[in-house]
C-alpha positions in Angstrom: 38.2 159.7 -33.9 39.7 160.3 -30.5 40.6 156.6 -30.2 42.5 156.8 -33.5 44.4 159.9 -32.4 45.3 158.2 -29.2 46.5 155.1 -31.1 48.6 157.3 -33.4 50.1 159.2 -30.4 50.8 155.9 -28.6 52.5 154.5 -31.7 54.8 157.5 -32.0 55.6 157.5 -28.3 56.6 153.8 -28.5 58.6 154.3 -31.7 60.6 157.4 -31.0 63.3 156.4 -33.4 60.8 156.8 -36.2 59.9 160.4 -35.1 63.6 161.1 -34.8 64.0 160.4 -38.5 60.6 161.5 -39.9 60.6 165.0 -38.4 64.1 165.9 -39.6 63.3 164.6 -43.1 60.2 166.8 -43.1 62.3 169.8 -42.1 64.8 169.1 -44.9 62.0 168.7 -47.3 60.6 172.1 -46.4 64.0 173.7 -46.9 64.5 172.1 -50.3 61.0 173.2 -51.4 61.6 176.8 -50.4 64.9 176.7 -52.1 63.3 175.3 -55.3 60.6 177.9 -55.3 63.1 180.7 -54.8 65.4 179.4 -57.5 62.4 179.2 -60.0 61.3 182.7 -59.0 64.8 184.1 -59.6 65.4 181.9 -62.6 69.1 183.0 -62.8 71.5 180.1 -62.0 74.4 182.5 -61.3 72.4 184.1 -58.5 70.6 181.1 -57.1 70.9 177.6 -58.7 68.3 175.0 -58.2 68.7 172.2 -55.6 69.1 169.7 -58.5 71.9 171.7 -60.1 73.6 172.2 -56.7 73.5 168.5 -55.8 74.7 167.7 -59.3 77.9 169.7 -58.6 78.1 168.2 -55.1 78.1 164.6 -56.4 80.6 165.6 -59.1 82.9 166.9 -56.4 82.8 163.6 -54.6 84.8 162.0 -57.5 87.6 164.6 -57.3 90.6 163.6 -55.2 91.4 167.3 -54.6 88.0 167.7 -53.1 88.8 165.1 -50.4 92.2 166.7 -49.8 90.6 170.0 -49.1 87.9 168.5 -46.9 90.4 166.5 -45.0 92.6 169.6 -44.4 89.7 171.7 -43.2 88.3 168.9 -41.0 91.7 168.3 -39.5 92.3 171.9 -38.6 88.8 172.2 -37.2 89.1 169.2 -34.9 92.6 170.3 -33.7 91.3 173.8 -32.9 88.2 172.4 -31.2 90.0 169.9 -29.0 92.6 172.4 -28.1 89.9 174.8 -27.0 88.1 172.0 -25.2 91.3 171.0 -23.3 92.2 174.6 -22.3 88.6 175.4 -21.4 88.3 172.3 -19.2 91.4 173.3 -17.2 90.6 177.0 -16.9 86.9 176.4 -16.1 87.9 173.9 -13.3 90.3 176.5 -11.9 87.7 179.2 -12.1 85.1 177.1 -10.4 87.3 176.1 -7.4 89.8 179.0 -7.1 88.1 182.4 -6.8 91.2 184.5 -7.5 91.6 182.6 -10.8 87.9 183.3 -11.6 88.4 187.0 -11.1 91.5 187.0 -13.2 90.0 185.1 -16.1 86.6 186.8 -16.1 87.7 189.9 -18.0 89.8 187.9 -20.4 86.9 185.7 -21.3 84.6 188.7 -21.7 87.1 190.4 -24.0 87.5 187.3 -26.2 83.7 186.9 -26.4 83.2 190.6 -27.3 85.9 191.0 -30.0 84.4 190.9 -33.5 85.2 187.7 -35.3 86.3 189.6 -38.4 88.9 191.6 -36.3 90.4 188.4 -35.0 90.6 186.9 -38.5 92.3 189.9 -40.0 94.8 190.3 -37.2 95.6 186.5 -37.4 96.1 186.7 -41.1 98.7 189.5 -40.7 100.6 187.7 -37.9 100.5 184.1 -39.1 100.7 181.9 -42.2 97.6 181.1 -44.2 97.4 177.6 -42.7 98.0 178.7 -39.1 95.7 181.7 -38.8 92.4 179.8 -39.2 93.5 177.5 -36.4 94.1 180.4 -34.0 90.9 182.2 -35.0 88.8 179.1 -34.5 90.4 178.4 -31.1 89.9 182.0 -29.9 86.2 181.8 -30.9 85.4 178.4 -29.5 87.5 178.6 -26.3 85.6 181.3 -24.4 82.2 179.7 -25.2 83.4 176.3 -24.0 85.0 177.9 -20.9 81.7 179.6 -19.9 79.7 176.5 -20.4 82.0 174.2 -18.4 82.3 176.7 -15.6 78.6 177.1 -15.4 78.2 173.3 -15.3 80.7 172.9 -12.5 79.0 175.7 -10.4 75.6 174.0 -10.9 76.7 170.8 -9.2 74.4 170.2 -6.3 76.1 171.9 -3.2 74.2 169.6 -0.8 75.7 166.5 -2.4 79.1 168.1 -2.3 78.8 169.0 1.4 77.6 165.5 2.2 80.5 163.9 0.4 82.9 166.1 2.4 81.1 165.2 5.7 81.4 161.5 5.0 85.1 161.8 4.0 84.7 160.8 0.4 88.2 160.9 -1.2 88.8 163.7 -3.7 89.3 161.3 -6.7 86.0 159.6 -6.0 84.3 163.0 -5.8 85.7 163.9 -9.1 84.8 160.7 -10.9 81.6 159.8 -9.1 80.1 163.3 -8.5 81.5 166.1 -10.6 82.1 164.3 -13.9 78.7 162.6 -14.1 77.0 165.9 -13.1 78.7 168.1 -15.7 78.8 165.6 -18.6 75.3 166.5 -20.0 76.2 170.2 -20.2 79.7 169.4 -21.6 78.2 167.4 -24.4 75.5 170.0 -25.1 78.2 172.7 -25.4 80.4 170.5 -27.5 77.6 169.6 -29.9 76.8 173.3 -30.6 80.4 174.5 -30.7 81.9 171.9 -32.9 79.7 172.9 -35.8 80.5 176.5 -35.0 84.2 175.7 -35.2 83.7 174.3 -38.7 81.9 177.5 -39.9 84.5 179.8 -38.4 87.3 177.6 -39.9 85.9 177.9 -43.4 85.3 181.6 -43.1 88.9 182.1 -41.9 90.2 180.0 -44.8 88.3 182.2 -47.2 90.0 185.3 -46.0 93.4 183.8 -45.4 93.4 182.1 -48.8 94.4 178.8 -47.2 95.8 176.4 -49.8 93.9 173.2 -50.3 91.0 174.0 -48.1 87.2 174.2 -48.4 87.3 177.9 -47.8 89.7 178.7 -50.7 87.7 176.5 -53.0 84.5 178.4 -52.1 86.4 181.6 -52.8 87.5 180.4 -56.2 84.0 179.4 -57.1 82.8 182.8 -56.1 85.4 184.6 -58.2 84.4 182.6 -61.3 80.7 183.2 -60.5 80.1 179.5 -60.4 77.3 179.6 -57.8 76.3 176.0 -58.3 79.8 174.9 -57.5 79.8 177.2 -54.4 76.5 175.5 -53.3 78.1 172.1 -53.8 80.9 173.1 -51.4 78.3 174.5 -49.0 76.3 171.2 -49.0 79.5 169.4 -48.0 80.0 171.9 -45.1 76.5 171.2 -44.0 77.0 167.4 -44.2 80.2 167.7 -42.2 78.4 169.7 -39.5 75.7 167.1 -39.2 78.3 164.3 -39.0 80.3 166.1 -36.3 77.2 166.8 -34.2 76.1 163.2 -34.8 79.4 161.8 -33.5 79.1 164.0 -30.4 75.6 162.8 -29.8 76.7 159.2 -30.2 79.6 159.6 -27.8 77.2 161.2 -25.4 74.7 158.3 -25.6 77.4 155.7 -25.1 79.1 157.6 -22.3 75.9 158.3 -20.3 74.8 154.8 -20.7 78.1 153.5 -19.3 77.9 155.9 -16.4 
């Protein structure tokens, strides 16, 4: 029996791509099973539709041109907000890591941004901006301080011994940046990006719901809720989950290609 177990273990170690597919599929299967059991226990579609009914609505949505318009608008705003937060965080984190007065100046600002309730930011933005602008600002303000903290921590964790040696041997600044700092921080940068890009999508949709953003995923979810069409609401929710997986998958793919190139 032990030989068989060793053989199975060896097989899975040699075929990691299989485990990378099998385990997530098992996890999805467990979720669907629990969902199905809960739906059967409630037995009221308006409260909790079955997975089959929800996916039926999801696939029906795929044939609707307005669905893709809403998805495209939400995705576009999400990516714009995320990349804006990424760019600003990269600049401010670099300044904080290397210029101590800037770190002292930004530290309370980042703390305040991370502490302010998301709902307060959404409501203030709705009052001040148009319905298509407020979700962008809200998503930026939520994502930026998280990315800043991650980038700053990554820069501060670069091996100080290697940094000192590069200075002793007179390595030019541009070479230190591209051959020392960037390769050292990239794993942390990609990890932060992967978790925050899906967060950006969730914040964007929540902001669209409250701002009543025209032609967006959030406003369509709100309309489904108003009409008590829970199956349709779950269909939109499935699309949001699919988008999150796709965005995280793209980040993971870029990470793999970039680290392989380095």
